[in-house]
PDB file as gemmi writes it, atoms N, CA and C in Angstrom:
CRYST1    1.000    1.000    1.000  90.00  90.00  90.00 P 1                      
ATOM      1  N   ALA A   1       4.689   5.795   3.908  1.00  0.00           N  
ATOM      2  CA  ALA A   1       4.108   7.302   3.059  1.00  0.00           C  
ATOM      3  C   ALA A   1       4.336   8.546   3.359  1.00  0.00           C  
ATOM      4  N   GLU A   2       4.706   8.695   4.812  1.00  0.00           N  
ATOM      5  CA  GLU A   2       4.956   9.957   5.229  1.00  0.00           C  
ATOM      6  C   GLU A   2       6.411  10.384   4.965  1.00  0.00           C  
ATOM      7  N   CYS A   3       7.128   9.192   4.845  1.00  0.00           N  
ATOM      8  CA  CYS A   3       8.669   9.590   4.352  1.00  0.00           C  
ATOM      9  C   CYS A   3       8.586   9.874   2.908  1.00  0.00           C  
ATOM     10  N   HIS A   4       7.856   9.434   1.971  1.00  0.00           N  
ATOM     11  CA  HIS A   4       7.708   9.676   0.661  1.00  0.00           C  
ATOM     12  C   HIS A   4       7.170  11.493   0.613  1.00  0.00           C  
ATOM     13  N   LEU A   5       6.349  11.782   1.465  1.00  0.00           N  
ATOM     14  CA  LEU A   5       5.915  13.255   1.490  1.00  0.00           C  
ATOM     15  C   LEU A   5       6.877  13.833   1.977  1.00  0.00           C  
ATOM     16  N   GLU A   6       7.589  13.503   2.949  1.00  0.00           N  
ATOM     17  CA  GLU A   6       8.773  14.030   3.489  1.00  0.00           C  
ATOM     18  C   GLU A   6       9.753  14.462   2.417  1.00  0.00           C  
ATOM     19  N   LEU A   7      10.202  13.224   1.520  1.00  0.00           N  
ATOM     20  CA  LEU A   7      11.210  13.586   0.541  1.00  0.00           C  
ATOM     21  C   LEU A   7      10.615  14.623  -0.493  1.00  0.00           C  
ATOM     22  N   GLY A   8       9.592  14.522  -0.489  1.00  0.00           N  
ATOM     23  CA  GLY A   8       8.693  15.341  -1.701  1.00  0.00           C  
ATOM     24  C   GLY A   8       8.799  16.997  -1.148  1.00  0.00           C  
ATOM     25  N   ASN A   9       8.628  16.825  -0.029  1.00  0.00           N  
ATOM     26  CA  ASN A   9       8.810  18.421   0.675  1.00  0.00           C  
ATOM     27  C   ASN A   9      10.029  18.900   0.416  1.00  0.00           C  
ATOM     28  N   ARG A  10      11.270  18.039   0.680  1.00  0.00           N  
ATOM     29  CA  ARG A  10      12.660  18.246   0.454  1.00  0.00           C  
ATOM     30  C   ARG A  10      12.940  18.791  -0.587  1.00  0.00           C  
ATOM     31  N   PHE A  11      12.799  17.890  -1.879  1.00  0.00           N  
ATOM     32  CA  PHE A  11      13.037  18.185  -3.125  1.00  0.00           C  
ATOM     33  C   PHE A  11      12.282  19.390  -3.453  1.00  0.00           C  
ATOM     34  N   LYS A  12      11.261  19.686  -2.858  1.00  0.00           N  
ATOM     35  CA  LYS A  12      10.418  20.840  -3.684  1.00  0.00           C  
ATOM     36  C   LYS A  12      11.309  22.303  -2.834  1.00  0.00           C  
ATOM     37  N   ARG A  13      11.555  22.024  -1.561  1.00  0.00           N  
ATOM     38  CA  ARG A  13      12.580  23.119  -0.738  1.00  0.00           C  
ATOM     39  C   ARG A  13      13.493  23.370  -1.421  1.00  0.00           C  
ATOM     40  N   GLN A  14      14.521  22.429  -1.707  1.00  0.00           N  
ATOM     41  CA  GLN A  14      15.782  22.109  -2.656  1.00  0.00           C  
ATOM     42  C   GLN A  14      15.564  22.890  -4.165  1.00  0.00           C  
ATOM     43  N   ARG A  15      14.567  22.701  -4.592  1.00  0.00           N  
ATOM     44  CA  ARG A  15      14.078  23.276  -5.798  1.00  0.00           C  
ATOM     45  C   ARG A  15      13.968  25.035  -5.673  1.00  0.00           C  
ATOM     46  N   LEU A  16      13.465  25.475  -4.850  1.00  0.00           N  
ATOM     47  CA  LEU A  16      13.094  26.721  -4.516  1.00  0.00           C  
ATOM     48  C   LEU A  16      14.239  27.387  -4.114  1.00  0.00           C  
ATOM     49  N   GLU A  17      14.900  26.973  -3.210  1.00  0.00           N  
ATOM     50  CA  GLU A  17      16.383  27.393  -2.616  1.00  0.00           C  
ATOM     51  C   GLU A  17      17.291  27.211  -4.080  1.00  0.00           C  
ATOM     52  N   SER A  18      17.474  26.501  -4.885  1.00  0.00           N  
ATOM     53  CA  SER A  18      18.384  26.100  -6.016  1.00  0.00           C  
ATOM     54  C   SER A  18      18.017  27.786  -7.061  1.00  0.00           C  
ATOM     55  N   GLY A  19      19.256  28.422  -6.878  1.00  0.00           N  
ATOM     56  CA  GLY A  19      19.380  29.650  -7.515  1.00  0.00           C  
ATOM     57  C   GLY A  19      19.001  29.391  -9.255  1.00  0.00           C  
ATOM     58  N   SER A  20      20.139  28.245  -9.627  1.00  0.00           N  
ATOM     59  CA  SER A  20      20.229  27.936 -10.877  1.00  0.00           C  
ATOM     60  C   SER A  20      18.871  27.172 -11.716  1.00  0.00           C  
ATOM     61  N   LYS A  21      19.017  27.387 -13.014  1.00  0.00           N  
ATOM     62  CA  LYS A  21      17.586  26.556 -13.788  1.00  0.00           C  
ATOM     63  C   LYS A  21      17.996  25.306 -13.593  1.00  0.00           C  
ATOM     64  N   GLU A  22      19.309  24.857 -13.892  1.00  0.00           N  
ATOM     65  CA  GLU A  22      19.927  23.277 -13.942  1.00  0.00           C  
ATOM     66  C   GLU A  22      19.879  22.665 -12.563  1.00  0.00           C  
ATOM     67  N   GLY A  23      20.072  23.398 -11.625  1.00  0.00           N  
ATOM     68  CA  GLY A  23      19.750  22.605 -10.240  1.00  0.00           C  
ATOM     69  C   GLY A  23      18.234  22.650  -9.826  1.00  0.00           C  
ATOM     70  N   GLY A  24      17.422  23.390 -10.318  1.00  0.00           N  
ATOM     71  CA  GLY A  24      16.132  23.257 -10.332  1.00  0.00           C  
ATOM     72  C   GLY A  24      15.400  21.980 -10.780  1.00  0.00           C  
ATOM     73  N   LEU A  25      16.145  22.013 -12.051  1.00  0.00           N  
ATOM     74  CA  LEU A  25      15.673  20.691 -13.186  1.00  0.00           C  
ATOM     75  C   LEU A  25      16.017  19.474 -12.256  1.00  0.00           C  
ATOM     76  N   GLN A  26      17.279  19.406 -11.889  1.00  0.00           N  
ATOM     77  CA  GLN A  26      17.817  18.318 -11.466  1.00  0.00           C  
ATOM     78  C   GLN A  26      16.858  17.557  -9.989  1.00  0.00           C  
ATOM     79  N   GLU A  27      16.295  18.711  -9.156  1.00  0.00           N  
ATOM     80  CA  GLU A  27      15.388  18.625  -8.430  1.00  0.00           C  
ATOM     81  C   GLU A  27      13.947  18.006  -8.612  1.00  0.00           C  
ATOM     82  N   LEU A  28      13.397  18.519  -9.812  1.00  0.00           N  
ATOM     83  CA  LEU A  28      12.370  18.245 -10.427  1.00  0.00           C  
ATOM     84  C   LEU A  28      12.461  16.940 -10.818  1.00  0.00           C  
ATOM     85  N   ARG A  29      13.509  16.573 -11.571  1.00  0.00           N  
ATOM     86  CA  ARG A  29      13.638  15.334 -11.934  1.00  0.00           C  
ATOM     87  C   ARG A  29      13.892  13.946 -10.632  1.00  0.00           C  
ATOM     88  N   GLY A  30      14.387  14.613  -9.715  1.00  0.00           N  
ATOM     89  CA  GLY A  30      14.285  13.684  -8.426  1.00  0.00           C  
ATOM     90  C   GLY A  30      12.907  13.509  -7.802  1.00  0.00           C  
ATOM     91  N   PHE A  31      12.321  14.424  -7.647  1.00  0.00           N  
ATOM     92  CA  PHE A  31      10.798  14.505  -7.361  1.00  0.00           C  
ATOM     93  C   PHE A  31       9.820  13.634  -8.457  1.00  0.00           C  
ATOM     94  N   GLN A  32       9.984  13.672  -9.784  1.00  0.00           N  
ATOM     95  CA  GLN A  32       9.086  12.783 -10.753  1.00  0.00           C  
ATOM     96  C   GLN A  32       9.576  11.417 -10.338  1.00  0.00           C  
ATOM     97  N   LYS A  33      11.143  11.278  -9.910  1.00  0.00           N  
ATOM     98  CA  LYS A  33      11.355   9.752  -9.776  1.00  0.00           C  
ATOM     99  C   LYS A  33      10.919   9.345  -8.477  1.00  0.00           C  
ATOM    100  N   LEU A  34      10.517  10.276  -7.532  1.00  0.00           N  
ATOM    101  CA  LEU A  34       9.864   9.724  -6.324  1.00  0.00           C  
ATOM    102  C   LEU A  34       8.250   9.384  -6.472  1.00  0.00           C  
ATOM    103  N   VAL A  35       7.835  10.217  -7.200  1.00  0.00           N  
ATOM    104  CA  VAL A  35       6.219   9.947  -7.496  1.00  0.00           C  
ATOM    105  C   VAL A  35       6.241   8.635  -8.249  1.00  0.00           C  
ATOM    106  N   PHE A  36       6.988   8.372  -9.114  1.00  0.00           N  
ATOM    107  CA  PHE A  36       7.193   6.972 -10.034  1.00  0.00           C  
ATOM    108  C   PHE A  36       7.222   5.725  -8.869  1.00  0.00           C  
ATOM    109  N   VAL A  37       8.263   6.183  -8.271  1.00  0.00           N  
ATOM    110  CA  VAL A  37       9.075   4.806  -7.206  1.00  0.00           C  
ATOM    111  C   VAL A  37       7.661   4.832  -6.429  1.00  0.00           C  
ATOM    112  N   SER A  38       7.225   5.661  -5.978  1.00  0.00           N  
ATOM    113  CA  SER A  38       6.308   5.423  -4.714  1.00  0.00           C  
ATOM    114  C   SER A  38       4.937   4.770  -5.237  1.00  0.00           C  
ATOM    115  N   GLU A  39       4.561   4.987  -6.468  1.00  0.00           N  
ATOM    116  CA  GLU A  39       3.501   4.105  -7.309  1.00  0.00           C  
ATOM    117  C   GLU A  39       3.787   2.731  -7.268  1.00  0.00           C  
ATOM    118  N   GLN A  40       4.918   2.802  -7.760  1.00  0.00           N  
ATOM    119  CA  GLN A  40       5.251   1.287  -7.792  1.00  0.00           C  
ATOM    120  C   GLN A  40       5.643   0.350  -6.326  1.00  0.00           C  
ATOM    121  N   VAL A  41       5.810   1.000  -5.397  1.00  0.00           N  
ATOM    122  CA  VAL A  41       6.061   0.498  -3.943  1.00  0.00           C  
ATOM    123  C   VAL A  41       4.589   0.202  -3.500  1.00  0.00           C  
ATOM    124  N   PHE A  42       3.694   1.153  -3.655  1.00  0.00           N  
ATOM    125  CA  PHE A  42       2.111   0.990  -2.890  1.00  0.00           C  
ATOM    126  C   PHE A  42       1.417   0.649  -3.649  1.00  0.00           C  
ATOM    127  N   GLY A  43       1.387   0.752  -4.999  1.00  0.00           N  
ATOM    128  CA  GLY A  43       0.722   0.227  -6.060  1.00  0.00           C  
ATOM    129  C   GLY A  43      -0.510   1.505  -6.567  1.00  0.00           C  
ATOM    130  N   GLU A  44      -1.199   1.458  -7.577  1.00  0.00           N  
ATOM    131  CA  GLU A  44      -1.684   2.760  -8.004  1.00  0.00           C  
ATOM    132  C   GLU A  44      -2.867   3.595  -7.102  1.00  0.00           C  
ATOM    133  N   LYS A  45      -3.755   2.496  -6.553  1.00  0.00           N  
ATOM    134  CA  LYS A  45      -4.632   2.769  -5.615  1.00  0.00           C  
ATOM    135  C   LYS A  45      -4.550   3.042  -4.441  1.00  0.00           C  
ATOM    136  N   LYS A  46      -3.623   2.307  -3.516  1.00  0.00           N  
ATOM    137  CA  LYS A  46      -2.793   2.798  -2.458  1.00  0.00           C  
ATOM    138  C   LYS A  46      -2.325   4.042  -2.593  1.00  0.00           C  
ATOM    139  N   ALA A  47      -1.523   4.319  -3.630  1.00  0.00           N  
ATOM    140  CA  ALA A  47      -0.775   5.762  -3.738  1.00  0.00           C  
ATOM    141  C   ALA A  47      -1.592   6.515  -3.706  1.00  0.00           C  
ATOM    142  N   LYS A  48      -2.740   6.733  -4.408  1.00  0.00           N  
ATOM    143  CA  LYS A  48      -3.402   7.877  -4.704  1.00  0.00           C  
ATOM    144  C   LYS A  48      -3.994   7.862  -3.457  1.00  0.00           C  
ATOM    145  N   PHE A  49      -4.479   6.988  -2.106  1.00  0.00           N  
ATOM    146  CA  PHE A  49      -5.002   7.543  -1.249  1.00  0.00           C  
ATOM    147  C   PHE A  49      -3.951   7.652  -0.135  1.00  0.00           C  
ATOM    148  N   LEU A  50      -2.877   7.104  -0.140  1.00  0.00           N  
ATOM    149  CA  LEU A  50      -1.837   7.408   0.909  1.00  0.00           C  
ATOM    150  C   LEU A  50      -0.853   8.716   0.460  1.00  0.00           C  
ATOM    151  N   LEU A  51      -0.694   8.712  -0.697  1.00  0.00           N  
ATOM    152  CA  LEU A  51       0.141   9.777  -1.055  1.00  0.00           C  
ATOM    153  C   LEU A  51      -0.580  10.842  -1.660  1.00  0.00           C  
ATOM    154  N   PRO A  52      -1.098  12.079  -1.417  1.00  0.00           N  
ATOM    155  CA  PRO A  52      -1.997  13.168  -1.946  1.00  0.00           C  
ATOM    156  C   PRO A  52      -1.227  14.360  -2.812  1.00  0.00           C  
ATOM    157  N   TRP A  53      -0.463  13.623  -3.591  1.00  0.00           N  
ATOM    158  CA  TRP A  53       0.521  14.593  -4.593  1.00  0.00           C  
ATOM    159  C   TRP A  53      -0.165  16.061  -4.848  1.00  0.00           C  
ATOM    160  N   LYS A  54      -1.334  15.676  -5.784  1.00  0.00           N  
ATOM    161  CA  LYS A  54      -2.033  16.880  -6.070  1.00  0.00           C  
ATOM    162  C   LYS A  54      -2.531  17.729  -4.925  1.00  0.00           C  
ATOM    163  N   ARG A  55      -2.864  17.485  -3.923  1.00  0.00           N  
ATOM    164  CA  ARG A  55      -3.108  18.205  -2.542  1.00  0.00           C  
ATOM    165  C   ARG A  55      -2.223  18.976  -2.179  1.00  0.00           C  
ATOM    166  N   VAL A  56      -1.209  18.117  -1.634  1.00  0.00           N  
ATOM    167  CA  VAL A  56       0.054  18.569  -0.825  1.00  0.00           C  
ATOM    168  C   VAL A  56       0.681  19.678  -1.791  1.00  0.00           C  
ATOM    169  N   PHE A  57       1.121  19.090  -3.181  1.00  0.00           N  
ATOM    170  CA  PHE A  57       1.908  19.755  -3.699  1.00  0.00           C  
ATOM    171  C   PHE A  57       1.434  20.736  -5.247  1.00  0.00           C  
ATOM    172  N   ASN A  58       0.148  20.688  -5.018  1.00  0.00           N  
ATOM    173  CA  ASN A  58      -0.593  21.335  -5.912  1.00  0.00           C  
ATOM    174  C   ASN A  58      -0.272  20.913  -7.304  1.00  0.00           C  
ATOM    175  N   LEU A  59      -0.610  19.722  -7.600  1.00  0.00           N  
ATOM    176  CA  LEU A  59       0.060  19.180  -8.905  1.00  0.00           C  
ATOM    177  C   LEU A  59      -1.337  19.072  -9.577  1.00  0.00           C  
ATOM    178  N   THR A  60      -1.115  18.929 -10.914  1.00  0.00           N  
ATOM    179  CA  THR A  60      -2.271  18.418 -11.946  1.00  0.00           C  
ATOM    180  C   THR A  60      -2.189  16.941 -12.470  1.00  0.00           C  
ATOM    181  N   ASP A  61      -3.020  16.273 -12.652  1.00  0.00           N  
ATOM    182  CA  ASP A  61      -3.031  14.779 -13.218  1.00  0.00           C  
ATOM    183  C   ASP A  61      -2.247  14.832 -14.077  1.00  0.00           C  
ATOM    184  N   ALA A  62      -1.912  15.676 -15.314  1.00  0.00           N  
ATOM    185  CA  ALA A  62      -1.165  15.737 -16.226  1.00  0.00           C  
ATOM    186  C   ALA A  62       0.245  15.802 -15.863  1.00  0.00           C  
ATOM    187  N   GLN A  63       0.797  16.578 -14.998  1.00  0.00           N  
ATOM    188  CA  GLN A  63       1.884  16.604 -14.254  1.00  0.00           C  
ATOM    189  C   GLN A  63       2.498  15.345 -13.644  1.00  0.00           C  
ATOM    190  N   LEU A  64       1.397  14.707 -12.819  1.00  0.00           N  
ATOM    191  CA  LEU A  64       1.785  13.351 -12.202  1.00  0.00           C  
ATOM    192  C   LEU A  64       1.992  12.485 -13.392  1.00  0.00           C  
ATOM    193  N   ASN A  65       1.102  12.323 -14.684  1.00  0.00           N  
ATOM    194  CA  ASN A  65       1.348  11.270 -15.629  1.00  0.00           C  
ATOM    195  C   ASN A  65       2.509  11.532 -16.082  1.00  0.00           C  
ATOM    196  N   LEU A  66       2.682  12.668 -16.397  1.00  0.00           N  
ATOM    197  CA  LEU A  66       4.090  13.081 -17.233  1.00  0.00           C  
ATOM    198  C   LEU A  66       5.239  12.462 -16.395  1.00  0.00           C  
ATOM    199  N   ALA A  67       5.246  12.682 -15.107  1.00  0.00           N  
ATOM    200  CA  ALA A  67       6.391  12.016 -14.064  1.00  0.00           C  
ATOM    201  C   ALA A  67       6.129  10.528 -14.358  1.00  0.00           C  
ATOM    202  N   LYS A  68       5.109   9.915 -14.313  1.00  0.00           N  
ATOM    203  CA  LYS A  68       5.384   8.509 -14.346  1.00  0.00           C  
ATOM    204  C   LYS A  68       5.701   8.153 -15.866  1.00  0.00           C  
ATOM    205  N   ARG A  69       5.258   8.722 -16.830  1.00  0.00           N  
ATOM    206  CA  ARG A  69       5.568   8.118 -18.072  1.00  0.00           C  
ATOM    207  C   ARG A  69       6.917   8.420 -18.471  1.00  0.00           C  
ATOM    208  N   ASP A  70       7.682   9.429 -17.973  1.00  0.00           N  
ATOM    209  CA  ASP A  70       8.837   9.641 -18.206  1.00  0.00           C  
ATOM    210  C   ASP A  70       9.802   8.669 -17.350  1.00  0.00           C  
ATOM    211  N   ASN A  71       9.381   8.678 -16.461  1.00  0.00           N  
ATOM    212  CA  ASN A  71      10.356   7.790 -15.530  1.00  0.00           C  
ATOM    213  C   ASN A  71      10.359   6.167 -15.962  1.00  0.00           C  
ATOM    214  N   ALA A  72       9.071   5.917 -16.374  1.00  0.00           N  
ATOM    215  CA  ALA A  72       8.795   4.308 -16.793  1.00  0.00           C  
ATOM    216  C   ALA A  72       9.543   4.277 -18.175  1.00  0.00           C  
ATOM    217  N   SER A  73       9.687   5.215 -19.083  1.00  0.00           N  
ATOM    218  CA  SER A  73      10.541   5.326 -20.426  1.00  0.00           C  
ATOM    219  C   SER A  73      11.708   5.346 -20.137  1.00  0.00           C  
ATOM    220  N   SER A  74      12.492   6.163 -19.211  1.00  0.00           N  
ATOM    221  CA  SER A  74      14.015   6.240 -19.187  1.00  0.00           C  
ATOM    222  C   SER A  74      14.288   4.843 -18.288  1.00  0.00           C  
ATOM    223  N   LEU A  75      13.552   4.258 -17.700  1.00  0.00           N  
ATOM    224  CA  LEU A  75      14.046   2.978 -16.997  1.00  0.00           C  
ATOM    225  C   LEU A  75      13.844   1.877 -17.668  1.00  0.00           C  
ATOM    226  N   TYR A  76      12.745   2.027 -19.059  1.00  0.00           N  
ATOM    227  CA  TYR A  76      12.716   1.097 -20.132  1.00  0.00           C  
ATOM    228  C   TYR A  76      14.026   1.289 -20.914  1.00  0.00           C  
ATOM    229  N   ASP A  77      14.192   2.405 -21.456  1.00  0.00           N  
ATOM    230  CA  ASP A  77      15.416   2.390 -22.120  1.00  0.00           C  
ATOM    231  C   ASP A  77      16.776   2.150 -21.795  1.00  0.00           C  
ATOM    232  N   ALA A  78      16.974   2.241 -20.190  1.00  0.00           N  
ATOM    233  CA  ALA A  78      18.175   1.907 -19.734  1.00  0.00           C  
ATOM    234  C   ALA A  78      18.136   0.518 -19.693  1.00  0.00           C  
ATOM    235  N   LYS A  79      16.894  -0.054 -19.237  1.00  0.00           N  
ATOM    236  CA  LYS A  79      16.941  -1.701 -19.442  1.00  0.00           C  
ATOM    237  C   LYS A  79      17.307  -2.433 -20.891  1.00  0.00           C  
ATOM    238  N   LEU A  80      16.706  -1.823 -22.100  1.00  0.00           N  
ATOM    239  CA  LEU A  80      17.027  -1.955 -23.232  1.00  0.00           C  
ATOM    240  C   LEU A  80      18.379  -1.749 -23.606  1.00  0.00           C  
ATOM    241  N   ALA A  81      19.129  -0.512 -23.188  1.00  0.00           N  
ATOM    242  CA  ALA A  81      20.330  -0.455 -23.114  1.00  0.00           C  
ATOM    243  C   ALA A  81      21.240  -1.676 -22.665  1.00  0.00           C  
ATOM    244  N   GLY A  82      21.082  -1.866 -21.377  1.00  0.00           N  
ATOM    245  CA  GLY A  82      21.828  -2.978 -20.624  1.00  0.00           C  
ATOM    246  C   GLY A  82      21.871  -4.422 -21.278  1.00  0.00           C  
ATOM    247  N   ALA A  83      20.733  -4.634 -22.028  1.00  0.00           N  
ATOM    248  CA  ALA A  83      20.584  -5.763 -22.475  1.00  0.00           C  
ATOM    249  C   ALA A  83      21.221  -5.917 -23.808  1.00  0.00           C  
ATOM    250  N   GLY A  84      21.251  -4.983 -24.543  1.00  0.00           N  
ATOM    251  CA  GLY A  84      22.099  -4.727 -25.631  1.00  0.00           C  
ATOM    252  C   GLY A  84      23.592  -4.968 -25.791  1.00  0.00           C  
ATOM    253  N   SER A  85      23.877  -4.167 -24.234  1.00  0.00           N  
ATOM    254  CA  SER A  85      25.481  -4.346 -24.344  1.00  0.00           C  
ATOM    255  C   SER A  85      25.910  -5.464 -23.602  1.00  0.00           C  
ATOM    256  N   SER A  86      24.771  -6.420 -22.937  1.00  0.00           N  
ATOM    257  CA  SER A  86      25.540  -7.575 -22.416  1.00  0.00           C  
ATOM    258  C   SER A  86      25.832  -8.785 -23.678  1.00  0.00           C  
ATOM    259  N   ASP A  87      25.472  -8.466 -24.802  1.00  0.00           N  
ATOM    260  CA  ASP A  87      25.997  -9.483 -26.054  1.00  0.00           C  
ATOM    261  C   ASP A  87      27.412  -9.703 -26.246  1.00  0.00           C  
TER     262      ASP A  87                                                      
END                                                                             
């Protein structure tokens, strides 16, 4: 769990150091993927206990839910696109 938090800190630092809006957006997407994957790895209950995203990164429940929803949606769309192209 500590490596997930360390990666989160790295994304945050790179986002702050990035001078461009596009670079910051790319780091934000990476962070959102990390939140989603971490919950998939640990499970919802364990992730809430082991990974205090809200406290460490000053995030709201809405921001965390958005990260999870967006990444779940993009993975589902990619899976559908992959299934459609294999015909």
